[in-house]
C-alpha positions, 0 to 999 in steps of 0.5 A, spaced: 171 135 723 169 138 716 163 135 712 164 133 705 158 132 700 163 128 696 170 125 698 175 130 696 178 129 690 184 131 686 192 132 687 194 132 695 195 139 695 188 140 693 185 135 698 189 139 703 186 145 701 179 142 701 180 139 708 182 145 711 177 150 707 171 145 710 174 146 717 172 153 716 166 152 713 169 155 706 164 152 700 167 153 693 167 149 687 174 145 687 178 143 681 182 138 684 188 142 681 192 144 688 195 151 685 188 153 682 184 151 688 189 155 692 188 161 688 180 160 688 181 160 696 185 166 696 181 170 691 174 168 695 178 170 701 180 177 698 173 178 696 170 177 702 175 181 706 174 187 701 167 187 702 167 187 709 172 193 710 168 197 705 161 195 708 164 197 715 167 203 713 161 206 709 157 204 716 162 208 720 161 214 715 153 213 716 154 213 723 158 219 723 154 224 719 151 230 722 144 228 720 145 222 724 142 225 731 136 228 727 134 221 724 128 218 727 130 214 733 127 207 730 132 209 724 138 210 729 136 204 733 136 199 727 143 202 725 146 201 732 143 194 732 146 192 725 153 194 728 152 190 735 149 184 731 154 183 726 159 183 732 156 178 736 155 174 730 162 175 729 164 173 735 160 167 736 162 164 729 170 165 731 169 162 738 165 156 734 170 155 729 176 155 735 172 150 738 171 146 732 179 146 731 180 144 738 176 138 738 179 136 731 186 137 733 190 131 732 192 129 739 199 125 741 199 118 742 198 116 749 194 123 751 188 122 755 
């Protein structure tokens, strides 16, 4: 479940947003106003999505450059390592988040 440094405060919508964001390890400065917090969450997500997209696109362009095979092997290996490491970390974080969400899922009454 989510760990909070302080108890979530604000209106009901803001508390719900804070709870769900905490479950996904999203750390923002919350206002306590649900609408403002939702906008801040969407903006933070959009920013990270755009940054990720542009970084991956740029790295793919770098790897497709005709000069790539002429780079020293150490440089080629480092670029490949960056790509593989990022994919592995993303897979591990996705798996861990799924496990956390499954563990914190509300079980029906009478379930073992």
